C-alpha positions as CSV (number, residue, x, y, z in Angstrom):
1,M,122.8,166.2,153.3
2,I,123.2,163.0,151.3
3,L,121.9,159.9,153.0
4,P,124.6,157.3,153.9
5,L,124.2,153.9,152.2
6,L,122.7,152.2,155.3
7,Q,120.0,154.8,155.4
8,I,119.3,154.4,151.7
9,L,119.1,150.6,152.2
10,T,116.6,151.1,155.0
11,L,114.6,153.6,153.0
12,T,114.5,151.3,150.0
13,L,113.3,148.3,152.1
14,F,110.5,150.5,153.5
15,L,109.5,151.7,150.0
16,V,109.4,148.2,148.5
17,S,107.5,146.9,151.6
18,S,105.0,149.7,151.3
19,L,104.4,148.8,147.6
20,A,103.2,145.4,148.6
21,Q,100.4,147.1,150.6
22,Q,99.5,150.0,148.3
23,G,99.3,151.1,144.7
24,T,102.5,151.5,142.8
25,Y,103.3,155.1,143.8
26,D,100.6,155.8,146.4
27,G,101.7,158.4,148.8
28,Y,104.4,159.7,146.5
29,S,103.2,162.9,144.8
30,T,106.4,165.0,144.5
31,S,107.7,165.5,140.9
32,T,109.3,168.5,139.2
33,L,110.8,169.2,135.8
34,I,114.2,170.2,134.7
35,P,113.4,171.5,131.2
36,F,115.5,170.9,128.2
37,L,116.9,174.1,126.6
38,Q,115.4,175.1,123.3
39,T,117.2,174.0,120.2
40,E,116.7,174.6,116.5
41,D,115.1,171.3,115.8
42,S,112.4,172.2,113.2
43,G,109.7,171.1,115.6
44,V,111.0,167.5,115.9
45,P,112.4,166.6,119.3
46,F,115.7,165.0,119.7
47,T,117.0,166.3,116.4
48,N,119.9,167.9,118.2
49,P,121.6,166.9,121.5
50,V,119.4,167.9,124.5
51,S,120.9,170.1,127.2
52,I,119.9,171.6,130.6
53,A,121.0,174.6,132.6
54,L,122.7,174.2,136.0
55,R,124.9,176.2,138.3
56,F,127.3,175.3,141.2
57,S,125.7,178.0,143.3
58,S,122.2,179.4,143.5
59,T,123.7,182.9,143.5
60,S,126.3,182.3,140.8
61,S,126.0,184.1,137.5
62,R,128.0,181.3,135.7
63,E,125.6,178.9,134.0
64,F,126.6,175.5,132.6
65,T,124.6,173.9,129.8
66,P,125.7,170.3,129.6
67,I,124.4,167.7,127.2
68,V,122.2,165.2,128.9
69,D,123.6,161.7,128.5
70,T,121.8,158.5,129.6
71,G,124.8,156.6,128.2
72,T,127.1,157.7,131.1
73,C,126.7,158.2,134.8
74,G,128.1,161.2,136.6
75,Y,128.6,164.9,135.8
76,V,131.8,165.3,133.8
77,V,133.1,168.8,133.5
78,S,136.4,170.5,132.8
79,A,138.2,171.2,136.1
80,A,139.5,174.5,134.5
81,D,135.8,175.6,134.1
82,I,134.7,175.0,137.7
83,P,134.7,178.4,139.4
84,D,136.1,177.3,142.8
85,W,138.3,174.4,141.6
86,R,141.4,174.1,143.8
87,E,144.4,171.9,143.0
88,E,144.6,170.7,146.6
89,E,141.3,168.8,145.9
90,A,143.3,166.6,143.5
91,T,144.2,163.9,146.0
92,F,145.1,160.3,145.3
93,D,141.8,159.1,146.8
94,S,139.8,161.3,144.5
95,L,141.3,160.0,141.3
96,G,138.7,159.3,138.7
97,W,138.2,158.4,135.1
98,E,135.5,157.6,132.6
99,F,135.7,156.1,129.1
100,L,133.1,156.8,126.4
101,S,132.9,153.8,124.1
102,S,131.1,155.8,121.4
103,S,133.6,158.6,121.0
104,K,136.6,156.7,122.4
105,K,137.4,159.5,124.8
106,L,139.1,158.7,128.0
107,Y,138.6,161.4,130.6
108,N,140.9,161.6,133.7
109,G,140.5,163.8,136.7
110,H,139.2,163.9,140.3
111,W,135.8,163.3,141.9
112,I,135.1,166.4,144.0
113,K,131.9,166.8,145.9
114,R,129.7,169.8,144.9
115,D,126.2,171.2,145.2
116,I,124.5,171.4,141.8
117,F,121.5,173.7,141.4
118,F,118.8,173.5,138.7
119,N,116.0,175.9,137.7
120,V,117.8,178.9,139.1
121,G,115.7,182.0,138.6
122,S,112.8,180.0,137.1
123,S,109.3,181.3,137.6
124,T,107.7,178.0,136.5
125,N,109.8,175.2,138.1
126,P,111.1,175.1,141.7
127,L,114.8,175.3,142.6
128,I,116.4,171.9,142.9
129,R,119.7,171.1,144.7
130,S,121.6,167.9,144.2
131,Q,124.8,167.0,146.0
132,V,127.2,164.6,144.3
133,P,130.9,164.0,143.4
134,V,131.6,165.7,140.1
135,L,134.4,164.4,137.8
136,A,136.6,167.4,137.3
137,V,138.5,166.6,134.2
138,T,142.2,167.5,134.1
139,N,143.2,165.7,130.9
140,V,141.5,163.9,128.0
141,T,142.8,161.6,125.2
142,I,141.3,159.6,122.3
143,C,142.0,155.9,123.0
144,N,141.0,153.6,120.2
145,D,142.5,150.5,121.8
146,Y,140.8,150.8,125.2
147,N,139.4,147.5,126.5
148,V,136.6,148.2,128.9
149,A,137.1,144.7,130.5
150,V,140.6,145.4,131.8
151,D,141.7,149.0,131.1
152,K,141.3,151.8,133.7
153,D,142.7,155.3,133.7
154,K,145.6,154.6,131.3
155,C,145.3,154.2,127.5
156,P,147.1,151.0,126.4
157,T,147.8,152.3,122.9
158,I,151.6,152.2,122.0
159,P,152.9,154.7,121.2
160,A,150.7,156.7,123.6
161,P,148.2,159.0,121.9
162,P,148.4,162.8,122.5
163,V,146.9,164.0,125.8
164,E,145.2,167.3,126.2
165,H,146.0,168.8,129.6
166,N,143.6,171.2,131.4
167,P,141.0,171.1,128.7
168,R,138.1,173.5,128.6
169,G,134.6,173.1,127.4
170,I,133.9,169.5,128.6
171,D,130.4,169.4,129.9
172,L,128.5,166.1,130.0
173,F,125.6,165.4,132.4
174,G,125.5,161.6,132.8
175,I,122.3,160.1,134.4
176,G,122.4,156.6,133.1
177,Y,122.4,153.3,134.9
178,G,124.3,150.0,134.4
179,R,127.3,151.8,133.0
180,V,130.0,150.3,135.3
181,A,130.9,147.4,133.0
182,D,131.2,149.7,129.9
183,G,134.3,151.7,130.7
184,Q,132.8,153.6,133.7
185,P,133.7,151.5,136.8
186,Q,133.1,154.6,139.0
187,G,129.8,155.4,137.3
188,T,127.7,154.3,140.3
189,P,124.4,155.7,141.5
190,D,126.0,157.9,144.1
191,K,127.4,159.9,141.1
192,N,124.0,160.4,139.5
193,P,122.8,164.0,140.2
194,I,119.1,163.1,139.5
195,L,119.2,160.3,142.2
196,N,120.9,162.5,144.8
197,V,118.5,165.4,145.2
198,V,118.8,166.9,148.7
199,D,116.1,169.6,148.5
200,I,113.4,171.0,146.2
201,A,112.2,174.6,146.7
202,G,114.4,175.0,149.7
203,P,115.8,172.8,152.6
204,D,112.7,173.2,154.7
205,N,110.6,171.1,152.3
206,S,110.4,167.4,153.0
207,L,111.3,164.9,150.3
208,A,109.3,162.1,152.0
209,S,106.9,162.1,149.0
210,L,109.6,161.9,146.4
211,W,110.0,158.5,144.7
212,P,113.6,158.1,143.4
213,G,113.6,158.0,139.6
214,Y,113.0,160.1,136.6
215,I,111.3,160.3,133.2
216,I,112.8,161.5,130.0
217,S,110.4,163.3,127.6
218,K,110.6,165.9,124.9
219,A,110.0,168.5,127.7
220,G,113.0,167.5,129.8
221,I,113.8,165.4,132.9
222,T,111.0,164.9,135.3
223,I,112.4,164.0,138.8
224,G,110.2,161.8,141.0
225,L,107.8,159.1,139.9
226,T,104.1,159.4,140.8
227,N,100.9,157.5,139.8
228,T,100.0,160.4,137.5
229,N,103.2,160.8,135.5
230,T,103.7,157.0,135.1
231,A,100.1,156.4,134.0
232,G,100.1,154.4,130.8
233,M,103.7,153.2,131.2
234,E,104.6,149.6,130.6
235,F,107.5,148.5,132.8
236,A,110.3,146.0,132.2
237,L,112.4,144.7,135.0
238,L,116.1,145.3,135.3
239,P,118.4,142.7,136.9
240,P,120.6,143.8,139.8
241,R,124.1,144.7,138.6
242,T,126.7,141.9,139.3
243,K,129.9,143.2,140.8
244,T,133.0,143.1,138.7
245,P,136.0,141.1,139.9
246,T,137.9,144.2,140.9
247,E,135.1,145.4,143.2
248,D,135.0,144.7,147.0
249,A,132.7,141.8,147.4
250,T,132.0,142.7,151.0
251,T,130.6,146.2,150.3
252,P,126.8,146.1,150.1
253,R,125.2,146.7,146.7
254,H,123.8,150.2,146.3
255,P,120.0,149.7,146.2
256,F,119.8,151.9,143.0
257,D,122.5,149.9,141.2
258,W,120.9,148.0,138.3
259,A,122.2,146.3,135.2
260,Q,121.2,147.2,131.6
261,L,117.9,146.4,130.2
262,P,117.6,142.9,128.6
263,G,116.2,142.9,125.1
264,C,116.4,141.2,121.7
265,V,117.5,142.4,118.3
266,S,116.9,141.2,114.8
267,V,118.5,142.6,111.6
268,D,116.9,141.8,108.2
269,G,114.4,139.4,109.7
270,A,117.0,137.0,111.3
271,L,115.3,134.5,113.6
272,P,115.5,133.9,116.4
273,C,116.3,137.4,117.5
274,T,119.6,137.8,119.3
275,K,119.2,138.3,123.1
276,C,121.1,141.4,124.1
277,T,121.2,144.4,126.5
278,V,119.7,147.7,125.4
279,I,120.6,151.2,126.3
280,H,118.5,154.2,125.2
281,D,121.2,156.9,124.8
282,T,120.3,160.5,124.7
283,G,123.9,161.4,124.1
284,V,124.2,160.2,120.4
285,D,122.0,160.2,117.4
286,Q,123.6,157.1,115.9
287,A,123.0,153.5,116.9
288,Y,125.4,150.6,117.7
289,I,124.5,147.0,117.4
290,T,126.8,144.1,118.5
291,V,125.9,140.6,117.6
292,P,127.6,137.2,117.5
293,L,129.7,136.0,114.5
294,S,126.8,133.7,113.5
295,V,124.6,136.7,112.6
296,T,124.9,138.2,109.1
297,L,125.0,142.0,108.7
298,R,124.9,143.9,105.4
299,R,127.5,146.7,105.8
300,L,129.1,149.3,103.5
301,S,132.3,148.2,102.0
302,G,135.2,148.7,104.3
303,S,132.9,150.0,107.0
304,F,130.9,148.9,110.0
305,I,127.9,151.0,109.0
306,L,124.8,149.1,108.0
307,V,123.6,149.6,104.4
308,T,120.5,151.6,103.6
309,G,117.5,149.3,103.5
310,S,118.6,147.1,106.4
311,D,115.6,146.2,108.5
312,V,116.1,146.5,112.3
313,Q,113.7,145.2,115.0
314,I,114.6,145.9,118.7
315,T,112.5,144.5,121.6
316,F,112.8,146.1,125.0
317,G,112.6,143.8,128.1
318,Q,112.6,140.1,128.5
319,P,109.7,139.4,128.1
320,G,109.3,142.3,125.7
321,I,106.9,145.1,126.7
322,A,107.7,147.5,123.9
323,S,109.7,147.6,120.7
324,E,111.0,149.8,117.9
325,S,111.3,149.0,114.2
326,F,113.0,150.9,111.5
327,V,114.6,150.7,108.1
328,V,118.1,152.2,107.9
329,G,118.0,155.4,105.8
330,T,114.3,155.9,106.1
331,G,112.6,158.2,108.7
332,V,115.8,159.7,110.0
333,T,114.5,163.2,110.1
334,T,111.2,162.6,111.9
335,G,111.1,158.9,112.9
336,V,113.1,156.7,115.3
337,T,115.7,155.7,112.6
338,P,119.2,156.7,113.8
339,R,121.4,158.9,111.7
340,E,123.7,155.9,111.2
341,V,123.7,152.3,112.5
342,F,127.0,150.7,113.3
343,G,127.0,146.9,113.2
344,Y,129.6,144.7,114.8
345,R,130.0,140.9,114.7
346,T,132.3,139.6,117.4
347,S,132.8,136.8,120.0
348,R,134.7,139.2,122.3
349,R,131.8,141.1,123.6
350,A,128.3,140.2,124.7
351,P,125.5,141.2,122.3
352,R,124.2,144.7,122.9
353,V,122.3,147.6,121.4
354,N,122.6,151.3,121.8
355,T,119.5,152.7,120.2
356,G,120.7,156.3,120.1
357,S,118.4,159.3,120.9
358,H,115.7,159.1,118.2
359,V,113.9,156.4,120.1
360,Y,112.7,159.2,122.5
361,R,110.6,160.5,119.7
362,A,108.4,157.4,120.1
363,F,108.4,156.9,123.9
364,E,108.6,158.7,127.2
365,V,111.0,156.6,129.2
366,G,111.0,156.3,133.0
367,F,113.6,154.8,135.3
368,D,112.4,153.5,138.7
369,A,115.6,153.5,140.8
370,V,114.0,151.7,143.7
371,R,112.3,148.7,142.0
372,G,114.7,148.4,139.1
373,R,112.3,149.0,136.3
374,L,112.3,150.9,133.0
375,G,109.0,152.2,131.8
376,F,107.8,153.0,128.2
377,K,104.9,155.2,127.3
378,A,104.1,155.5,123.6
379,I,103.9,159.0,122.3
380,E,101.0,159.6,120.0
381,K,102.2,160.3,116.5
382,N,100.2,163.5,116.2
383,D,102.2,164.9,119.2
384,L,104.9,165.7,116.7
385,K,104.6,168.6,114.3
386,K,105.7,166.4,111.4
387,S,104.3,162.9,110.5
388,Q,106.6,160.0,111.4
389,G,104.9,157.6,109.1
390,N,105.1,154.1,110.5
391,Q,108.7,154.3,111.6
392,F,108.0,153.0,115.1
393,V,105.8,150.4,116.6
394,Y,104.6,149.9,120.2
395,T,103.5,146.5,121.3
396,G,102.3,145.0,124.5
397,L,104.2,141.8,123.8
């Protein structure tokens, strides 16, 4: 069963205390892979969206293959596609919604608790069971005027945009962190399937040696951090997430609840770089950069897209422990350069960067849910079948 918050707090305090006496992950040896499904990517990873296989029952023949999205938190799936969905589960208390700032989609539905099984029938990876509330989507709309600071489950656009009721085919596996302030107020760690594993290879096996966290690589999602799978990683600290004004201030902070990674971005050599938050998003292959009005961006006429030749430098962490560098339009096929880069100048939102998925061609990225750290391990260029030129850099800043 899922541990209650008090037990998670106690476990976290124990883990952090033990770290002061031992090596980083001494005593934690459990890790297992949820492999990405094969795609036609010409040998270059993260060319197409990455997906995994899961089921709602270990004996079910119905397999779901959601896109893995580190830009959201929570498994979002059409209610009409869930085999045992019942309308009586749609209670007032279970109301849920999630807004995707990249696609402008507003999903509405209900959070319903389900078991989720991974590696069903696999001969190489053990069966994994997670237990979380799943957002069963009952309607979806495109909401271009949504304000993540104030809007909730209703689109403010007047006249109201069309709403699709009982949609099918929505299947998004969100495992990100720090998403509450970006249109996902319910996207808290208790919704993250990877952080709520209840058994591996059967309920009789202890999870005492499983360190909460995961690593994204070209192979898939590795659950559980160990000294071995984090060897060579440089870690940047994440700040604890500050509660929003609408949250209950008396409720204890979930110990796995961290804010987005601090970083710094510079376009066309602008100095100093703009301090920002950074998200490494597996769900999109384009990038989004938001900077103050004082920063100049070269964009296509009548568009927010940066022109070909724009030079972008993004540092991860403050202080920086890794970085990526690319020229817009160069190295898209095999390097870290996003398919497109959208640039916004505004005083309404804090500076931020969404790198898109191509950054995972340069790094394995690990999330330590207990200590609040994001790790980066540079991938050797010859690990890819095609040369990436010098389209990424790794620095121990």
